[in-house]
C-alpha positions in Angstrom: -201.6 -133.1 -74.4 -203.3 -130.2 -72.3 -203.2 -126.4 -73.1 -201.3 -124.3 -70.5 -204.6 -122.5 -69.1 -205.7 -126.2 -68.3 -202.6 -127.3 -66.9 -202.9 -124.5 -64.4 -206.1 -125.1 -63.3 -205.0 -128.8 -62.5 -202.1 -127.3 -60.9 -204.0 -124.8 -58.9 -206.4 -127.7 -57.9 -203.7 -129.8 -56.6 -202.6 -126.6 -54.2 -206.4 -126.4 -53.2 -205.8 -130.1 -52.1 -203.1 -129.4 -50.3 -204.7 -126.7 -47.7 -208.4 -128.6 -48.0 -209.4 -128.1 -44.1 -209.8 -131.4 -42.6 -214.1 -131.7 -40.7 -213.1 -132.3 -37.4 -215.3 -135.5 -35.6 -217.6 -135.0 -33.3 -216.4 -135.0 -29.8 -217.9 -138.5 -29.0 -215.0 -139.6 -31.5 -212.5 -138.1 -30.3 -210.9 -140.7 -28.5 -211.4 -143.1 -31.3 -207.7 -144.9 -32.1 -206.0 -144.9 -35.2 -202.6 -146.7 -36.2 -200.7 -145.6 -39.4 -198.0 -148.1 -40.7 -195.3 -146.6 -42.4 -194.2 -143.0 -42.7 -193.5 -142.4 -46.1 -195.4 -139.4 -48.2 -198.6 -141.5 -47.7 -198.3 -142.4 -44.1 -197.0 -139.6 -43.0 -199.4 -137.2 -44.9 -202.3 -139.1 -43.4 -200.9 -139.0 -39.6 -200.9 -135.5 -40.0 -204.2 -134.8 -41.4 -206.0 -137.2 -38.8 -204.4 -135.9 -35.9 -205.4 -132.2 -37.3 -208.7 -133.6 -37.0 -208.9 -134.3 -33.6 -208.4 -138.1 -33.8 -205.3 -140.0 -31.5 -202.8 -141.2 -33.7 -199.9 -143.4 -33.3 -197.4 -143.8 -36.3 -195.5 -146.8 -36.4 -192.3 -146.3 -38.4 -189.0 -147.8 -37.5 -186.4 -145.7 -39.5 -185.6 -142.6 -37.3 -185.6 -140.2 -40.9 -187.3 -141.0 -43.9 -185.2 -141.3 -47.5 -187.1 -139.8 -50.7 -186.7 -141.6 -53.7 -188.0 -138.6 -55.5 -185.2 -136.8 -56.6 -182.8 -139.4 -55.8 -181.8 -140.0 -59.4 -180.1 -136.5 -59.0 -178.0 -137.9 -56.3 -177.0 -140.5 -59.0 -176.2 -138.0 -61.5 -173.8 -135.8 -59.3 -176.7 -133.0 -58.8 -177.6 -133.7 -55.1 -176.4 -135.3 -52.1 -178.0 -138.0 -50.3 -178.7 -135.7 -47.0 -180.8 -133.5 -49.1 -183.0 -135.9 -49.8 -183.5 -137.1 -45.9 -186.2 -136.0 -43.1 -186.8 -136.8 -39.7 -190.3 -137.2 -38.1 -189.2 -134.4 -35.7 -192.2 -131.8 -37.0 -194.8 -134.9 -36.6 -193.8 -135.4 -33.1 -193.9 -131.8 -31.8 -197.3 -131.4 -33.3 -198.4 -134.3 -31.0 -198.3 -137.2 -33.2 -197.5 -140.2 -31.2 -194.4 -142.3 -32.7 -193.8 -145.5 -32.2 -190.1 -146.3 -33.5 -190.3 -150.1 -34.2 -191.5 -152.3 -36.8 -195.0 -153.7 -37.2 -194.9 -157.3 -37.3 -198.4 -158.5 -37.5 -202.0 -157.4 -37.6 -204.9 -159.1 -36.1 -207.8 -157.8 -38.0 -210.7 -159.4 -36.3 -209.1 -157.9 -32.8 -208.0 -154.5 -34.1 -204.6 -155.1 -32.7 -201.3 -154.5 -34.3 -198.1 -156.4 -32.7 -195.1 -154.9 -32.9 -191.4 -156.1 -33.2 -190.7 -155.9 -29.1 -194.0 -158.2 -28.6 -196.5 -155.3 -27.2 -199.4 -154.5 -29.1 -201.5 -151.2 -30.0 -205.2 -151.4 -30.2 -207.0 -149.4 -32.9 -210.5 -148.4 -34.4 -209.0 -147.6 -37.5 -205.7 -149.0 -39.1 -203.9 -147.0 -42.3 -201.4 -149.3 -43.9 -198.8 -147.6 -45.7 -195.9 -149.7 -46.0 -195.1 -149.0 -49.6 -193.2 -151.8 -51.6 -190.8 -154.9 -51.2 -188.7 -155.6 -53.6 -189.2 -159.1 -55.3 -185.8 -160.9 -55.0 -188.0 -163.6 -56.2 -188.8 -162.3 -59.1 -185.5 -162.6 -61.7 -183.3 -165.3 -61.7 -179.9 -164.9 -60.4 -181.1 -161.8 -58.4 -180.8 -161.7 -54.8 -180.3 -159.7 -51.7 -176.3 -160.8 -52.1 -176.5 -159.7 -56.1 -177.9 -156.4 -55.2 -174.7 -155.4 -53.5 -173.0 -155.7 -57.0 -176.0 -154.6 -59.3 -177.7 -152.7 -57.2 -181.6 -151.7 -57.4 -181.6 -148.2 -55.8 -185.5 -148.3 -55.7 -185.3 -147.6 -52.2 -183.7 -144.7 -51.3 -180.3 -145.0 -49.3 -177.5 -147.0 -48.8 -178.2 -148.7 -52.9 -177.9 -145.4 -53.7 -174.5 -144.5 -52.2 -173.5 -147.7 -54.0 -174.6 -147.3 -57.2 -173.4 -143.6 -57.7 -169.8 -145.1 -56.1 -170.1 -147.3 -58.7 -170.6 -144.7 -61.3 -167.7 -142.7 -60.5 -165.4 -145.4 -60.3 -166.3 -146.5 -63.6 -163.8 -146.0 -66.3 -164.5 -144.0 -69.5 -166.3 -145.7 -72.5 -167.8 -148.2 -70.2 -171.2 -149.3 -70.3 -174.5 -148.7 -67.8 -176.9 -150.9 -68.2 -180.4 -150.9 -66.6 -183.0 -153.5 -66.3 -186.5 -152.0 -66.1 -189.7 -154.3 -65.1 -193.2 -154.5 -66.1 -195.7 -152.7 -64.7 -196.9 -152.1 -62.1 -194.1 -150.5 -60.3 -193.2 -147.6 -58.3 -192.9 -144.5 -60.1 -193.1 -145.4 -63.4 -191.0 -142.5 -64.9 -188.0 -143.6 -62.7 -186.1 -145.9 -64.6 -186.1 -143.3 -67.6 -184.9 -140.0 -65.4 -182.6 -142.5 -63.7 -181.1 -143.0 -67.5 -181.1 -139.3 -68.6 -179.1 -138.3 -65.5 -176.8 -141.3 -65.3 -176.2 -139.8 -68.9 -175.7 -136.4 -67.9 -172.9 -137.4 -66.0 -171.5 -139.3 -68.1 -171.4 -136.6 -71.0 -170.0 -134.3 -68.4 -167.2 -136.5 -67.0 -166.9 -139.3 -68.9 -168.4 -138.9 -72.5 -167.4 -142.2 -74.3 -169.5 -144.3 -72.2 -172.8 -145.5 -72.8 -176.6 -146.3 -70.9 -178.3 -148.9 -72.3 -182.2 -149.9 -70.8 -183.4 -153.1 -71.1 -186.8 -153.3 -70.7 -189.7 -155.4 -70.1 -192.3 -153.6 -72.0 -192.9 -151.5 -75.0 -194.2 -148.4 -74.1 -193.4 -146.2 -70.8 -194.4 -143.1 -69.1 -193.7 -139.8 -71.2 -191.8 -142.0 -73.6 -192.0 -139.3 -76.9 -190.9 -136.8 -74.5 -188.0 -138.9 -73.1 -186.6 -140.2 -76.6 -186.7 -136.3 -78.2 -184.9 -135.0 -75.3 -182.6 -138.1 -75.6 -181.5 -137.5 -78.8 -181.4 -133.9 -78.1 -178.9 -133.9 -75.6 -177.4 -137.2 -75.7 -177.0 -138.2 -79.0 -176.6 -141.8 -79.1 -175.5 -142.3 -75.8 -178.4 -143.6 -74.5 -180.2 -146.8 -76.1 -183.5 -148.1 -75.6 -184.6 -151.6 -76.3 -188.2 -153.2 -75.7 -189.8 -156.3 -75.0 -190.6 -157.1 -78.4 -187.0 -156.3 -79.4 -185.7 -158.3 -76.9 -185.2 -156.3 -74.1 -186.7 -158.1 -71.3 -184.2 -159.5 -68.9 -184.8 -163.2 -68.0 -181.9 -163.6 -65.9 -178.6 -162.1 -64.4 -175.6 -163.4 -63.7 -174.1 -161.3 -60.5 -170.4 -162.6 -60.9 -169.9 -161.3 -64.4 -172.4 -158.1 -64.4 -174.3 -160.4 -67.7 -177.9 -159.4 -67.9 -179.4 -162.2 -70.2 -182.2 -161.9 -72.2 -184.4 -164.4 -75.0 -182.1 -163.0 -77.3 -179.0 -162.4 -75.8 -176.2 -160.8 -73.5 -175.5 -157.7 -72.1 -172.2 -157.5 -70.1 -172.4 -154.5 -68.1 -169.5 -152.4 -66.3 -172.2 -150.9 -64.4 -175.4 -152.4 -63.6 -178.6 -151.3 -62.1 -181.5 -154.2 -61.8 -184.6 -152.3 -60.8 -186.3 -155.7 -60.2 -190.5 -156.5 -60.1 -192.3 -155.0 -56.6 -194.7 -155.6 -54.4 -196.4 -154.4 -51.4 -194.6 -153.8 -48.3 -193.9 -157.1 -46.0 -196.7 -156.6 -43.6 -199.6 -156.4 -46.1 -198.5 -159.8 -47.7 -198.0 -161.5 -44.8 -201.2 -160.4 -42.8 -203.3 -161.9 -46.2 -204.0 -157.9 -47.0 -202.5 -158.4 -50.3 -204.4 -160.4 -52.8 -202.1 -163.2 -55.1 -200.9 -160.1 -57.2 -198.8 -159.1 -54.4 -200.9 -155.7 -54.3 -203.7 -154.7 -51.9 -207.2 -154.1 -53.6 -209.0 -151.4 -52.2 -212.2 -149.2 -52.1 -211.4 -146.3 -53.8 -213.7 -143.9 -52.7 -212.6 -145.1 -48.7 -209.2 -146.9 -49.4 -211.0 -149.9 -47.5 -209.0 -152.8 -48.3 -211.8 -155.6 -50.0 -209.4 -158.3 -47.9 -210.3 -157.0 -44.4 -212.7 -153.9 -43.1 -211.3 -151.6 -40.6 -208.0 -151.7 -42.4 -206.9 -148.9 -45.5 -204.2 -148.9 -47.5 -202.5 -145.9 -49.3 -200.0 -145.2 -51.4 -197.6 -147.5 -53.5 -199.0 -151.0 -52.1 -202.7 -150.2 -53.3 -204.1 -151.3 -56.6 -205.2 -147.6 -57.3 -206.6 -148.3 -61.0 -205.0 -145.8 -63.3 -203.4 -144.0 -60.7 -199.6 -144.6 -60.6 -197.5 -145.3 -58.0 -195.5 -141.6 -57.1 -195.3 -139.7 -54.3 -197.9 -137.2 -55.5 -200.3 -139.7 -55.7 -199.4 -140.9 -51.8 -199.5 -137.8 -50.7 -203.2 -137.2 -52.5 -204.4 -140.6 -51.3 -203.1 -139.9 -47.4 -205.5 -136.5 -47.4 -208.2 -138.5 -49.4 -208.0 -141.7 -46.8 -207.4 -139.3 -43.6 -211.2 -137.5 -44.7 -213.1 -140.6 -45.4 -211.6 -142.3 -41.8 -212.6 -139.2 -39.8 -216.5 -139.3 -41.6 -216.5 -143.0 -41.0 -215.9 -142.9 -37.2 -218.7 -140.6 -37.2 -221.3 -142.5 -38.7 -221.2 -140.7 -42.5 -220.6 -141.6 -45.6 -217.4 -140.2 -47.1 -218.0 -138.4 -50.6 -216.6 -139.6 -53.8 -212.8 -138.2 -54.0 -211.5 -136.9 -56.9 -207.4 -137.1 -57.0 -205.0 -135.2 -58.6 -201.3 -136.7 -59.5 -198.7 -134.6 -60.9 -194.8 -136.0 -61.9 -192.0 -133.9 -63.1 -188.7 -135.4 -64.6 -185.6 -134.3 -65.1 -183.6 -135.3 -68.5 -181.2 -132.9 -67.4 -180.7 -130.2 -64.6 -182.1 -127.4 -66.9 -184.3 -129.6 -68.5 -188.0 -130.8 -67.1 -190.7 -132.3 -68.5 -194.2 -133.4 -66.8 -197.3 -135.6 -66.8 -200.7 -134.7 -64.7 -203.7 -136.8 -64.1 -207.1 -136.4 -62.4 -208.6 -139.6 -61.4 -212.3 -140.4 -59.7 -214.0 -144.0 -58.7 -215.2 -146.0 -61.3 -216.3 -149.9 -61.3 -214.8 -150.0 -57.9 -211.1 -148.6 -58.8 -209.5 -145.2 -59.8 -209.8 -144.4 -63.3 -208.5 -141.5 -65.4 -210.9 -138.3 -65.8 -211.0 -137.7 -69.5 -209.5 -134.6 -70.7 -208.1 -133.7 -67.2 -204.8 -134.3 -67.7 -202.1 -134.5 -69.6 -198.3 -134.0 -70.5 -195.4 -131.3 -71.2 -195.6 -130.1 -75.0 -193.9 -131.9 -77.0 -192.1 -128.9 -79.1 -191.2 -126.5 -76.5 -188.5 -124.0 -76.4 -185.5 -124.3 -73.7 -186.8 -121.5 -71.5 -189.7 -124.1 -70.8 -188.1 -126.8 -70.1 -185.8 -124.8 -67.7 -188.6 -123.9 -66.4 -190.0 -127.0 -65.6 -187.1 -128.0 -63.9 -187.7 -125.1 -61.7 -191.3 -126.1 -61.1 -189.8 -129.7 -60.4 -187.5 -128.1 -57.6 -190.4 -126.3 -55.8 -192.9 -129.2 -56.3 -190.2 -131.2 -54.1 -189.7 -128.7 -51.7 -193.4 -128.4 -51.4 -194.4 -131.6 -50.8 -191.3 -132.8 -48.6 -192.6 -129.7 -46.5 -196.3 -130.5 -46.6 -195.3 -134.3 -45.6 -192.4 -133.9 -42.9 -191.8 -130.2 -42.3 
């Protein structure tokens, strides 16, 4: 646990990172072409910073808007609407970033060219790959695209979020919500447990005889002691967590009966939420930028892909060592990568970065908890800086938990404005 002064220093450093001016490239490099694939927290951030550094940037993103996963659990808990999670690229276009509203189909790293869905191609001097995650529908027996319409994953915010919300609303009081949590790595390590919390908040308010069962492929998870203490305080016996060693790993699902099967038994759900294994977005896999793990190894200083020079990978798709797959991480990596690419195009060596991640979770509307960390390159990966991060105090008054919930809301407004506003 970090003390309050140290925590303020961490968050102050995060604020400073958000406003650090970019080094402008030499005029000889101003015509360099940079293509960014993916308009999420990582890609949109990087595109903005590169453009502000004077580079010619094209953002390839087929969706007209971005639906944020952070805070989408609040939609499931009935605290927000999905429209509050939705952001457009209008501000980026107004700044002068070229938007290609089409899917990237292939990357030719040798020719430095991206092929688009309509057959056209974009040449580049540097490519930034920020494709986020794809669901591994081959990663859990019985779970495929059709099964996700019965047992939604809702791990890509949008229609799946709305579907799971409708199922919760339709469930009778006294029903059981089963959540299957995957093994690491996956997007947003605290996400399944925040989700269980906010679903429990909804059930406690509207369907108090109901239960949430978390079946987990791990024996430990992010902010575990804080979550479990809060569950006991706020929800009593409503939330049950079953870890790996107690038989929590789901090995198969039966969508027809909404049954979750583990090595120890079977659990039938009234509402089932399967959070399956994940991998880097498809373009990274099909282009050979991902390795056998399904994720993309990178140089931790430049974010350049180990698999191919001239291509940089940021955000959830990257193997970032100790740095978690989170929106704050993606935003920080986007800024660091933009600076590295700008300097590399000038023929200069980028400095070793220090990156910050701060992650808030809501356990109830007025109950927030958080974790912060600082990371730097070490032994070819991004590693924790010892003593520079920490979590919320284990025992804190209600006023502190309420303040952290307010900070979470402020953080979301700040980061989405920084990326999309």
